[in-house]
C-alpha positions in Angstrom: -34.0 21.7 10.7 -33.0 24.2 13.5 -31.4 21.0 15.7 -29.7 19.8 12.8 -27.8 22.9 12.2 -27.3 23.5 16.0 -25.7 19.7 16.2 -24.0 20.0 13.2 -22.2 23.8 14.3 -21.5 22.3 17.8 -19.5 18.9 16.6 -17.6 21.2 13.8 -16.3 23.4 16.3 -15.8 21.0 19.0 -13.5 19.0 17.0 -11.3 22.1 15.7 -11.2 23.1 18.6 -10.3 19.9 20.0 -7.5 19.8 17.6 -6.4 23.3 18.6 -6.0 21.7 22.1 -3.7 19.0 20.4 -1.4 21.6 19.4 -1.4 23.3 22.7 -0.8 20.5 24.5 2.0 19.8 22.4 3.4 23.0 23.1 2.6 23.2 27.2 3.5 21.0 30.0 -0.6 20.6 30.1 -1.9 17.0 27.9 -4.6 17.6 25.9 -7.2 15.9 27.7 -7.0 18.6 30.3 -7.5 21.1 27.8 -10.5 19.7 26.4 -11.9 19.4 29.6 -11.1 22.9 30.5 -12.8 24.0 27.4 -15.5 22.2 28.0 -16.4 23.8 31.5 -15.3 27.1 29.5 -18.4 26.2 27.3 -20.5 24.8 30.0 -23.8 25.2 31.5 -21.6 26.6 34.4 -20.1 29.1 32.2 -20.7 30.3 28.9 -23.6 27.6 28.2 -23.2 27.1 24.5 -23.6 23.5 24.1 -27.1 22.8 22.6 -29.2 20.7 24.8 -29.8 18.3 21.9 -25.8 17.4 22.2 -25.7 17.3 25.9 -28.3 15.1 25.9 -26.3 12.6 23.9 -23.2 12.6 25.9 -24.2 9.1 27.4 -24.2 7.8 24.0 -21.2 9.1 22.9 -19.5 8.1 26.0 -20.5 4.7 25.4 -18.8 4.7 22.1 -15.7 5.9 23.1 -15.1 3.8 26.2 -15.9 0.8 23.9 -13.2 1.9 21.5 -11.1 2.8 24.5 -12.0 -1.3 25.8 -11.1 -2.5 22.8 -7.4 -1.0 22.4 -6.8 -2.2 26.2 -7.7 -5.2 25.8 -5.2 -5.4 22.2 -2.6 -4.8 25.1 -2.7 -8.4 27.1 -1.5 -10.8 24.5 0.4 -13.7 25.6 4.0 -12.2 24.8 3.4 -9.4 27.3 1.3 -11.3 29.7 4.7 -13.9 30.0 6.9 -10.9 29.9 5.2 -8.9 32.6 2.3 -10.7 33.8 3.4 -11.2 37.3 4.1 -7.4 37.4 0.9 -6.3 36.0 -1.1 -8.5 38.4 0.9 -7.3 41.5 0.6 -3.6 40.5 -3.0 -3.9 39.7 -4.4 -6.3 43.1 -2.2 -4.1 45.4 -3.1 -0.2 44.2 -6.9 -1.6 44.4 -6.6 -2.7 47.7 -4.2 -0.7 49.1 -6.1 2.7 48.0 -9.3 1.3 49.3 -7.7 0.9 52.6 -5.7 4.0 53.1 -9.1 5.7 52.2 -10.9 3.8 54.4 -8.6 4.7 57.2 -8.1 8.3 56.4 -11.8 9.1 56.3 -12.3 6.9 59.9 -9.6 8.9 61.7 -11.3 12.3 60.6 -14.4 10.8 62.0 -16.7 9.5 58.9 -19.0 6.8 59.9 -17.9 3.6 58.6 -20.5 2.5 56.2 -19.4 6.0 54.5 -15.7 5.3 54.7 -15.9 1.7 53.3 -18.1 2.6 50.0 -15.9 5.9 49.3 -12.6 4.0 50.1 -13.9 1.0 47.3 -15.0 3.8 45.3 -11.7 5.5 45.0 -10.2 2.5 43.8 -11.3 2.8 40.2 -9.2 4.7 37.6 -10.3 6.9 34.2 -9.1 4.3 31.2 -10.1 6.7 28.7 -8.1 9.5 30.0 -5.1 6.8 30.1 -5.5 5.8 26.9 -5.3 9.1 25.2 -2.8 10.3 27.4 -0.3 7.5 26.2 -1.3 8.2 22.5 -0.8 12.0 22.6 2.5 11.3 24.2 3.8 8.7 21.6 4.7 6.4 24.1 5.9 3.0 23.1 8.4 1.8 26.1 7.6 -0.8 28.7 6.4 1.5 31.2 3.7 2.8 28.4 2.6 -1.0 27.8 2.3 -2.2 32.0 0.6 1.3 32.6 -2.3 0.4 30.2 -2.2 -3.4 31.4 -2.4 -2.5 34.8 -5.7 0.1 33.9 -7.5 -2.7 31.8 -7.6 -4.9 35.2 -8.2 -1.7 37.3 -11.7 -1.1 37.0 -12.5 -5.2 37.0 -10.6 -5.6 40.5 -12.3 -2.2 41.2 -15.9 -3.4 40.5 -15.5 -6.8 42.2 -14.1 -4.6 45.7 -16.8 -2.4 45.0 -19.5 -5.2 45.3 -17.9 -6.5 48.4 -18.3 -3.1 50.1 -21.6 -2.9 49.3 -22.6 -6.0 50.5 -20.9 -5.4 53.9 -22.5 -2.0 54.0 -25.9 -3.7 53.5 -25.0 -6.1 56.8 -23.6 -3.1 58.6 -26.9 -1.3 57.7 -29.4 -3.7 58.7 -30.4 -3.4 54.5 -32.3 -6.4 53.2 -31.3 -6.3 49.0 -33.4 -8.1 46.8 -30.0 -9.7 45.1 -26.5 -9.9 46.9 -24.3 -7.3 45.4 -21.6 -10.2 45.7 -23.7 -12.4 43.0 -24.8 -9.2 40.8 -21.2 -8.2 40.6 -20.0 -11.8 39.5 -23.1 -12.4 37.0 -22.2 -8.7 35.6 -18.5 -9.5 35.1 -18.7 -12.8 34.4 -21.4 -12.4 31.8 -19.1 -9.5 30.1 -16.6 -12.2 30.0 -18.4 -14.8 28.5 -20.0 -12.1 25.7 -16.7 -11.0 24.7 -15.2 -14.5 24.3 -18.3 -15.8 22.5 -18.0 -12.3 19.9 -14.5 -12.4 19.9 -13.7 -15.9 19.1 -15.5 -15.8 15.6 -14.0 -12.1 14.9 -10.5 -13.3 15.3 -11.0 -15.9 12.6 -13.2 -13.7 9.7 -11.9 -10.4 10.4 -9.2 -9.3 8.2 -9.3 -11.7 5.7 -11.3 -9.1 3.0 -8.1 -6.8 3.4 -5.8 -9.7 4.3 -4.0 -9.1 7.0 -5.5 -5.9 8.2 -9.2 -5.6 9.9 -11.6 -2.7 8.1 -12.8 0.1 9.5 -16.2 -1.5 9.4 -15.3 -4.5 10.8 -13.8 -3.0 13.6 -16.4 -0.5 14.3 -18.8 -2.9 13.9 -17.9 -6.0 16.4 -17.3 -3.1 18.8 -20.9 -1.2 18.6 -22.4 -5.2 18.3 -20.4 -5.7 21.4 -21.5 -2.9 23.4 -24.8 -3.2 22.6 -25.5 -6.9 23.7 -23.8 -5.8 26.8 -25.8 -3.0 27.8 -28.7 -5.0 26.9 -27.8 -8.2 29.0 -27.1 -5.5 31.5 -23.2 -6.6 31.9 -20.1 -4.4 32.1 -19.9 -2.7 28.1 -16.2 -2.0 29.5 -14.8 -5.7 30.4 -17.0 -7.0 27.4 -15.1 -4.9 24.7 -11.8 -5.3 26.5 -12.1 -9.3 26.5 -13.1 -9.2 22.9 -10.1 -7.0 21.8 -8.0 -9.3 24.1 -9.4 -12.6 22.1 -8.9 -11.3 18.8 -5.4 -9.7 19.8 -4.1 -13.6 20.7 -6.2 -16.0 18.5 -6.0 -13.7 15.2 -2.5 -14.9 13.9 -3.4 -13.7 10.5 -3.6 -10.1 11.7 -0.4 -7.4 11.3 -2.2 -4.6 13.3 -5.6 -6.0 14.7 -6.7 -2.2 15.9 -5.3 0.4 13.0 -8.5 0.9 11.7 -10.0 2.0 15.9 -7.2 4.0 16.1 -7.4 6.2 13.2 -11.5 6.6 14.0 -11.2 7.2 17.9 -9.9 10.2 18.0 -12.7 12.3 17.3 -15.2 10.2 19.8 -12.5 10.9 22.6 -12.1 15.0 21.8 -16.2 15.2 21.8 -16.3 13.0 24.6 -13.8 14.7 26.7 -15.6 18.4 25.9 -18.9 17.1 27.3 -17.3 15.3 30.1 -15.8 18.8 30.5 -18.7 20.6 30.4 -20.5 18.1 32.6 -17.9 18.9 35.5 -19.9 20.3 38.4 -17.2 23.2 39.6 -19.3 24.4 42.5 -18.8 21.2 44.2 -15.5 22.2 44.8 -16.8 24.9 47.1 -18.3 22.3 49.3 -15.5 19.9 49.3 -14.9 20.1 52.9 -12.9 18.4 55.5 -13.8 14.7 54.1 -12.9 16.0 50.3 -9.5 16.8 51.1 -8.7 13.7 53.3 -10.5 11.4 49.9 -8.2 13.0 47.6 -4.9 12.9 50.0 -5.5 9.3 50.6 -6.5 8.5 47.4 -3.4 10.0 46.0 -1.1 8.5 48.9 -2.8 4.9 47.9 -2.1 5.1 44.3 1.3 5.8 44.9 2.1 3.7 47.8 0.0 0.3 46.7 1.0 0.8 43.0 5.1 1.0 44.7 4.4 -2.2 46.7 2.7 -4.1 43.4 5.8 -3.0 41.7 8.1 -4.1 44.3 6.4 -7.7 44.4 6.3 -7.9 40.7 9.9 -7.1 40.3 10.1 -3.6 38.8 12.6 -1.5 38.1 13.0 1.6 40.8 12.1 3.9 38.5 8.6 1.7 37.8 8.4 1.6 41.3 8.3 5.3 41.5 6.2 6.8 38.9 4.0 4.0 38.2 1.2 5.1 41.4 1.1 8.9 40.2 0.3 7.9 36.7 -2.9 6.1 37.9 -4.4 9.2 39.5 -7.1 10.3 36.7 -10.5 9.4 38.3 -13.5 9.8 35.8 -16.9 7.6 34.9 -16.1 4.6 36.7 -16.1 6.1 40.2 -19.3 8.3 39.2 -21.0 4.9 38.2 -19.9 3.4 41.5 -21.2 6.5 43.5 -24.7 6.5 41.7 -25.1 2.7 42.3 -24.3 3.5 46.3 -26.8 6.2 46.7 -29.5 3.9 45.0 -28.9 1.4 47.2 -28.3 3.6 50.4 -30.2 7.1 49.7 -29.6 8.2 53.3 -25.9 8.7 52.6 -26.5 10.1 49.2 -25.2 13.7 49.9 -22.2 13.5 51.2 -21.1 10.5 48.4 -22.0 12.3 45.7 -20.5 15.7 47.0 -17.3 14.1 47.4 -16.9 12.0 44.3 -18.1 14.9 42.1 -15.7 17.7 43.5 -12.8 15.1 43.5 -13.3 14.1 40.5 -13.3 17.5 38.5 -9.7 17.7 40.7 -8.5 14.2 39.7 -9.8 14.9 36.2 -7.9 18.0 35.7 -4.6 17.3 37.6 -4.4 13.7 37.0 -3.4 13.5 33.3 -1.0 16.4 33.9 0.9 13.7 36.3 0.4 10.7 34.2 1.8 12.7 31.3 4.7 13.6 33.3 5.4 10.0 34.3 5.6 9.2 30.9 8.0 11.6 29.7 10.1 10.6 33.2 10.0 7.2 32.0 10.5 7.8 28.3 13.4 5.8 26.9 16.4 8.0 26.6 
């Protein structure tokens, strides 16, 4: 009974204070993502330690639920109309910013004497972004213009390219280190991504036809949540990327459900409470003590990742025919770094435990910085690119 009371009190308090961060965010330059992360850090174990263990222990479940909804919403942006209008631009930006970021981080770390294996791994990890933070900032700002659509479409593809690049990096480091892995990292990556795409299509095809029939034109909340959670559960059970699976499912539904007037309205209505809890608990899990040990390697990583995103996205935007303002601001809008980077770091340390300490210390410490500062810059970019 006591744990039930703790759960209800904590969740209620988080939601109400999350609402307060929304109000503060509207009146300050700080986006609500950064405010929620800071609030989570204050009530987390490193400061006030007010979050019960029973809630903190369910962070992974809450995070997965929130990210599934984010993936579904991002997939909804990948419509034929959007791709026909901006597909070349999206592809150029997403590929270039991933590749250039990895290259610049690798070269920068090598210049300060970091071993080649670690430089490769950190370069690949640096390529990923934070889709949840980006989606929330766009929703909070109410941005509906072309730049916001472009940003969300790039983020939708970013982690897929990043995962492929990371797998190539793992394979290369395995060869350089003489490590004999049971399965090729490249095969694992392609089976992970391919399996996720197949799962998203298999669920999305019948969903596109069957949903939106009970209440003509608009899927019900129960339909939307049921699809998202079934997709996520199957993806985790099959050990494929649940984010990519939900994204593909969302894209299939958005493109094939011609009878839908607004297919993702139901998810947008319910997503916000999950996002509040997700970001507050994410803030509570940030290890600010890691900042003290960031050192030269961490400083170089931060500077090179910033430069890589800005330069890479700028090159891609130029190649894709973007206007000068988009070339200037699309890179800074892609700075947030979060769960995908941490996940890659944990995979890398599992395969190469001899590099565990340096990899985790750099990624944990820089994630604190990019999660707090990145959303501020993303919001600034959206404001600068807002239609007059």
